[in-house]
C-alpha positions in Angstrom: 153.2 249.6 254.0 150.4 251.9 255.0 147.8 249.9 257.1 145.5 252.6 258.1 147.7 255.5 259.0 146.6 258.9 257.8 148.6 259.5 254.5 150.0 262.9 253.5 148.2 265.3 251.4 150.4 264.7 248.4 149.6 261.0 248.4 145.9 261.8 248.4 146.3 264.1 245.4 148.5 261.7 243.5 146.1 258.8 244.2 143.1 261.0 243.1 144.7 261.9 239.8 145.6 258.2 239.1 142.0 257.2 240.0 140.8 259.9 237.7 142.8 258.5 234.7 141.6 255.0 235.4 138.2 256.2 236.1 138.1 257.8 232.6 139.7 255.1 230.7 137.4 252.2 231.4 134.0 253.7 231.0 135.3 255.5 227.9 136.0 252.2 226.4 132.7 250.8 227.4 130.5 253.6 226.0 132.6 254.1 222.9 132.2 250.5 221.9 128.5 250.9 222.0 128.6 253.5 219.2 130.8 251.4 217.1 128.7 248.3 217.3 127.2 248.8 213.9 130.6 249.1 212.3 132.0 246.1 214.2 128.9 244.1 213.3 129.3 245.0 209.5 133.0 243.9 209.4 132.3 240.6 211.2 128.7 239.9 209.9 127.3 239.6 213.4 123.6 239.6 214.3 122.1 241.8 216.9 122.4 239.2 219.7 126.1 238.4 219.0 126.8 242.2 218.9 125.4 242.3 222.5 128.1 239.9 223.5 130.8 242.6 222.7 129.5 244.5 225.8 128.3 241.5 227.8 131.6 239.7 227.7 133.4 242.7 229.2 130.8 243.0 231.8 130.5 239.4 232.7 134.2 239.0 233.3 134.3 242.3 235.4 131.5 241.0 237.5 133.1 237.6 238.0 136.4 238.9 239.2 135.5 242.1 241.0 134.8 240.8 244.6 137.6 238.0 244.8 140.3 240.7 243.7 138.8 243.3 246.0 139.5 240.7 248.8 143.0 239.9 247.4 143.7 243.6 247.2 142.9 244.0 251.0 145.3 241.1 251.7 148.1 241.8 249.3 147.9 245.4 248.6 145.4 247.6 246.7 148.1 249.6 244.7 149.6 246.4 243.5 146.3 244.8 242.2 145.4 248.2 240.7 148.7 248.4 238.7 148.2 244.8 237.5 144.7 245.5 236.5 145.9 248.7 234.4 148.6 246.5 232.7 146.0 243.8 231.7 143.5 246.3 230.4 146.3 248.3 228.4 147.8 245.2 226.7 144.2 243.7 225.9 143.2 247.1 224.4 146.3 246.9 222.1 145.5 243.2 221.3 141.8 244.1 220.3 143.1 246.3 217.5 144.2 243.1 215.8 141.2 241.0 216.4 140.9 238.5 213.3 137.4 237.2 214.1 134.3 238.1 216.1 135.0 235.2 218.6 138.7 236.5 219.1 137.2 240.0 219.7 134.6 238.7 222.2 137.3 236.6 224.0 139.6 239.5 224.2 136.8 241.7 225.6 136.4 239.2 228.4 140.1 239.4 229.2 139.7 243.2 229.0 136.9 243.1 231.5 138.9 241.0 233.9 141.6 243.8 233.9 138.7 246.3 234.4 137.7 244.3 237.5 141.1 244.8 239.2 140.8 248.6 238.6 137.0 248.8 239.6 137.7 246.8 242.8 140.6 248.9 244.0 140.2 252.5 242.8 137.4 253.6 245.3 139.0 251.5 248.0 142.4 253.4 247.6 140.6 256.8 247.5 138.7 256.0 250.6 141.8 254.9 252.3 143.8 258.2 251.7 140.8 260.5 252.2 139.4 261.8 255.6 135.8 260.8 256.1 134.7 264.5 256.1 136.3 265.0 252.5 135.4 261.5 251.3 132.1 262.6 249.4 134.0 265.4 247.5 136.9 262.9 246.5 134.3 260.2 245.4 132.4 263.0 243.5 135.6 264.1 241.5 136.2 260.5 240.8 132.6 259.9 239.7 133.1 263.0 237.5 136.1 261.3 235.8 133.9 258.2 235.2 131.0 260.3 233.7 133.5 262.3 231.6 134.7 259.0 230.0 131.0 258.0 229.4 130.5 261.4 228.1 133.4 261.4 225.6 132.8 257.7 224.6 129.9 258.2 222.3 131.2 261.6 221.0 134.8 260.7 220.4 133.9 257.0 219.7 131.7 258.3 216.8 134.6 260.5 215.4 137.1 257.8 215.9 134.9 255.2 214.2 133.8 257.4 211.4 137.3 258.7 210.4 139.7 255.9 211.6 137.6 252.7 212.2 136.4 251.0 215.2 139.9 249.8 216.0 141.0 253.1 217.1 138.6 253.1 220.0 140.8 250.5 221.7 144.1 251.9 220.6 143.6 255.2 222.5 143.6 253.4 225.7 147.2 252.3 225.3 148.9 255.7 226.0 146.6 256.6 228.9 147.2 253.2 230.6 150.9 253.4 230.1 151.1 256.8 231.6 149.0 255.7 234.6 151.2 252.8 235.3 154.3 254.9 235.0 152.9 257.6 237.4 152.0 254.8 240.0 155.7 253.7 240.0 157.0 257.2 240.1 154.8 259.1 242.4 152.3 256.9 244.4 154.0 256.0 247.7 153.0 253.4 250.2 150.5 250.5 250.0 147.2 249.7 251.7 146.3 246.1 252.8 144.5 246.3 256.2 143.7 242.5 255.9 147.3 241.5 255.4 148.1 238.1 256.5 144.5 236.7 256.3 143.5 233.7 254.2 142.1 234.1 250.7 139.0 232.1 250.1 139.6 230.2 246.9 136.7 227.7 247.1 134.4 230.7 247.8 135.7 232.5 244.8 135.2 229.6 242.5 131.6 229.3 243.6 131.0 232.9 243.3 132.3 233.0 239.8 130.3 230.0 238.7 127.2 231.7 240.2 127.9 234.8 238.2 128.6 233.0 234.9 125.8 230.4 234.9 123.1 233.1 235.9 124.3 235.9 233.7 124.9 233.5 230.7 121.6 231.8 231.2 119.9 235.1 231.6 121.3 236.4 228.3 120.1 233.3 226.4 116.4 233.3 227.6 114.1 232.2 226.2 116.0 229.2 225.2 115.1 226.0 227.3 118.7 225.4 228.4 118.9 229.0 229.9 116.6 228.0 232.5 118.7 225.1 233.5 121.7 227.4 233.9 119.8 229.9 235.9 118.7 227.0 238.1 122.1 225.8 238.5 123.2 229.2 239.3 120.6 229.8 241.9 121.8 226.5 243.6 125.4 227.7 243.4 124.4 231.1 245.1 122.8 229.2 248.1 126.0 227.2 248.4 128.1 230.2 248.2 126.1 232.1 251.1 126.2 229.0 253.3 130.0 228.6 252.7 130.8 232.3 253.4 128.7 232.3 256.6 130.8 229.5 258.1 134.1 230.8 256.6 136.4 232.7 259.0 138.0 234.7 256.1 135.3 235.0 253.3 135.7 236.9 250.1 132.2 238.5 250.9 131.5 239.0 254.3 127.7 238.1 254.3 127.4 239.4 257.9 127.8 242.8 256.6 124.9 242.4 254.2 122.7 241.0 257.1 123.7 243.4 259.9 124.5 246.5 258.0 121.3 247.9 256.6 122.8 250.8 254.9 125.4 248.7 253.1 122.9 246.0 252.0 120.2 248.3 250.7 122.5 250.8 249.1 124.0 248.0 247.1 120.6 246.7 246.1 119.7 250.2 244.9 122.8 250.3 242.9 122.1 246.9 241.3 118.5 248.1 240.4 119.6 251.5 239.0 122.4 250.0 236.7 120.0 247.2 235.5 117.4 249.8 234.6 119.7 252.4 232.9 122.7 250.8 231.3 121.0 249.6 228.1 119.6 252.9 227.2 122.8 253.8 225.3 122.8 250.4 223.6 119.3 250.8 222.3 119.5 254.6 221.4 122.9 253.9 219.6 121.0 251.4 217.3 117.9 253.6 217.1 119.7 256.8 216.0 121.9 255.0 213.4 119.4 252.4 212.0 115.9 253.9 212.3 116.8 257.6 212.1 119.8 257.0 209.7 122.3 259.2 211.7 126.1 258.9 211.2 128.1 257.5 214.2 129.5 261.1 214.8 126.0 262.7 215.0 124.5 259.7 217.0 127.4 260.2 219.5 126.8 263.8 219.8 123.3 263.3 220.8 124.1 260.4 223.3 126.9 262.6 224.9 124.2 264.8 226.6 123.5 262.3 229.4 126.9 261.8 230.6 128.0 265.2 230.3 125.2 266.3 232.6 126.2 263.5 234.9 129.8 264.7 235.0 128.8 268.3 235.6 126.5 267.7 238.5 128.5 264.7 240.2 131.0 267.0 242.2 128.1 268.9 243.6 126.2 265.8 244.5 129.2 264.4 246.2 129.7 267.7 248.2 126.0 267.6 249.2 126.4 264.0 250.3 129.1 265.2 252.9 126.7 267.6 254.5 123.4 265.7 254.6 122.0 262.1 254.3 123.2 260.7 251.0 120.5 258.1 250.9 117.8 260.7 250.3 119.8 262.5 247.6 120.2 259.0 245.9 116.6 258.3 246.1 115.7 261.6 244.4 118.0 260.6 241.7 116.5 257.2 241.3 113.0 258.9 240.9 114.3 261.2 238.1 115.9 258.2 236.4 112.6 256.3 236.4 110.8 259.5 234.9 113.2 259.7 232.0 112.9 256.1 231.3 109.2 256.5 231.2 109.4 259.4 228.7 111.9 257.3 226.5 109.3 254.5 226.4 107.2 256.6 224.2 109.9 257.1 221.6 108.8 256.4 217.9 110.5 256.8 214.4 109.4 260.5 214.3 110.1 261.5 217.8 111.8 265.0 217.9 115.4 265.1 219.0 114.7 267.8 221.4 112.4 265.3 223.2 115.1 262.5 223.3 117.7 265.0 224.4 115.5 266.4 227.2 114.8 262.9 228.4 118.6 262.2 228.4 119.2 265.3 230.4 116.6 264.2 233.0 118.5 260.8 233.1 121.8 262.5 233.5 120.6 264.5 236.4 119.1 261.4 238.1 122.3 259.3 237.7 124.4 262.2 239.0 122.2 262.6 242.1 122.2 258.7 242.6 125.7 257.6 242.0 128.2 259.5 244.0 125.9 259.9 247.2 125.1 256.2 247.0 128.8 255.4 246.7 129.5 257.7 249.7 126.8 255.9 251.8 128.3 252.4 250.9 131.9 253.3 251.6 131.0 255.2 254.8 129.1 252.3 256.2 132.0 249.8 256.7 135.3 249.6 258.6 138.6 250.3 257.0 139.5 246.7 256.6 136.5 246.1 254.4 137.0 249.0 252.0 138.3 246.7 249.3 135.4 244.2 249.6 133.0 247.1 249.9 134.5 248.7 246.6 134.4 245.3 245.0 130.8 244.7 246.1 129.6 248.0 244.8 131.6 247.4 241.5 129.9 244.1 241.3 126.5 245.5 241.7 127.2 247.9 238.9 128.6 245.3 236.6 125.9 242.6 237.3 123.3 245.4 237.0 124.7 246.4 233.6 124.9 242.7 232.4 121.3 242.3 233.6 120.4 245.3 231.5 122.0 243.9 228.5 120.5 240.5 229.3 116.9 242.1 229.2 118.0 243.8 226.0 119.0 240.5 224.4 115.8 238.8 225.5 113.5 241.4 224.1 115.5 241.5 220.8 115.5 237.8 220.6 111.8 237.8 220.9 110.8 240.8 218.8 113.3 240.4 215.8 115.0 237.1 216.4 118.7 236.3 216.1 119.2 238.1 212.8 120.8 241.3 211.6 118.7 244.5 211.9 117.4 245.3 208.5 114.8 247.9 207.3 112.1 245.2 207.2 112.7 244.9 210.9 112.7 248.4 212.1 109.2 248.4 213.4 109.8 245.2 215.5 113.1 246.7 216.9 111.2 250.0 217.8 108.6 248.0 219.6 111.2 246.0 221.6 113.0 249.2 222.5 109.8 250.7 223.9 109.0 247.6 225.9 112.7 247.7 227.2 112.3 251.3 228.4 108.9 250.8 229.9 110.3 247.7 231.9 113.4 249.7 233.0 111.0 252.4 234.1 109.0 250.1 236.4 112.3 248.6 237.7 113.6 252.0 238.7 110.4 252.8 240.5 110.8 249.8 242.6 114.3 251.0 243.4 113.1 254.0 244.9 111.6 251.9 247.7 114.9 250.2 248.5 116.8 253.4 248.3 114.5 255.1 250.8 114.5 252.4 253.5 118.3 252.1 253.7 118.6 254.1 256.9 121.4 256.6 257.7 125.1 256.1 257.4 127.1 255.9 260.6 129.4 258.9 261.1 132.7 256.9 261.2 131.5 254.1 258.8 131.5 251.3 261.5 129.6 248.2 260.9 
C-alpha cells in the first residue's frame, strides 16, 4: 500500500488517464441530461419543477456522500472507493435506460449521484497523491479539461442522441466507458493510497452532515412553500450541531480546524461554492429557452450550448500551467470577474436576442470558468497536508455540488413564482423569459460578491502545509 511514497511515472500516467475517463463520463451525463429534459418531460408528463429534480436528485446525493466517502477513501484506500463509485455509476446508468416512471427515474438519478460522489471525492485526491507539487497544476488542468470536454460534448452529443435515439441513449453510453475504466484499474493501476489508514470513521458526524445537506437543499428547492422554511431551519440547527461535534471529535469526517486555521482552504472553497451557485443553472435555463421560446431542435440547441464548455476545455490546461508559476488565487479571481460579466450580459436576453450575442456571452463565461476552476482547485489541494487530500477533494466536490444544487434551487424558486408548478406552454413563455432574466441578474450579483472572497484568500504555501 502506498502511504505517501513517491509513485513511479507510469503510475502517474495511468492514474491520470483513468481520472480523465471518469472526469469525462460524470459531467457528460449531467450536461447531456439537461438538453434531454423536454423529451423526458414529454414522456412522463412532468412539469418544470418536477423536471428540475432529474438534475437536483443527482446533485443532492452527490453532495450528501462526497465528504463522508472522501474520508472513507483516506482510511480504506482511494483506489478502492473510486472503483466502487465507478461500478455504482455504471450499473445505475444501465438501470436508468429502463425507468418505468418519473419517480423511478428520479430515485435512480439519486443512486447514480451517490456513485458519482465516490468518483468525485477520490479522483483529484488520487491525482494529487501521485503528482509532484511542481506538476500538480498541470495534471489538475488536464483533468479539468476532461471534465469540461464531458460538459462540452454533453449538450451536443446529448442533443444528437436524444433527437435520433431517444433520451435513454444518454445513459446507455456511460456503460462501456465505465466498464473499460474499471477493467483498466484492475489491470494497470498498481498500489493504493490511504494516508489515514487505521483511523476511526465518524459515523454520527456523517449522519448529521447528510441530514444537514438534505434538509437545507430540499427545503431550499421547495421555497416559497411554508414547510420549506421549517426544513431550512432544522437544517441550520443540524449544521451547528455538526460543527460542534466535529470540533470535539478526534477523527472528524471534516476537519473544521482546517477551515478555521487555513485561510486559503476556507476562502477557496467558499469561492468555489459561490461560482458554481452562480453558473450551473445557465445551461438549464438556456436549454429550455432555446427549445421552447426559440423553437430549436435538441441537436441545434446542443450545438449552441457546446460553446461554453469547449472554451473551458481549451483554456483549462493553460490556466493550470499558469497556476504552477504564479498565485492561483489571482487567476481564479479574474475568472470569477469574467463569469459575472457574462451573467450580466445574459440577463438582457429576450425572445429576439441574436444568437451571436448569446454565443458571445457563453464564450466569456467559458473563459471565466476556465480561469477560475483549475487554479482554484490547485490552490485548495496545495494548501493541505497529504493525509487530508481525500477530505480536501471531497470538500471541494461538495462545494461544487452544493453550489450546483443551490443554483437549481434558485431556478426552481423563480420558476415556481413566475409560472407555477405547471408545464411550460406558449401562453407562459413571457413569464418564463422574465424568470430567466431575474435568475441571470441574481447570479451576476452573487458572482460579483464571490470576487471579494476569491481575492482575500491569501497565498498557497509551497508545500501545501496547514
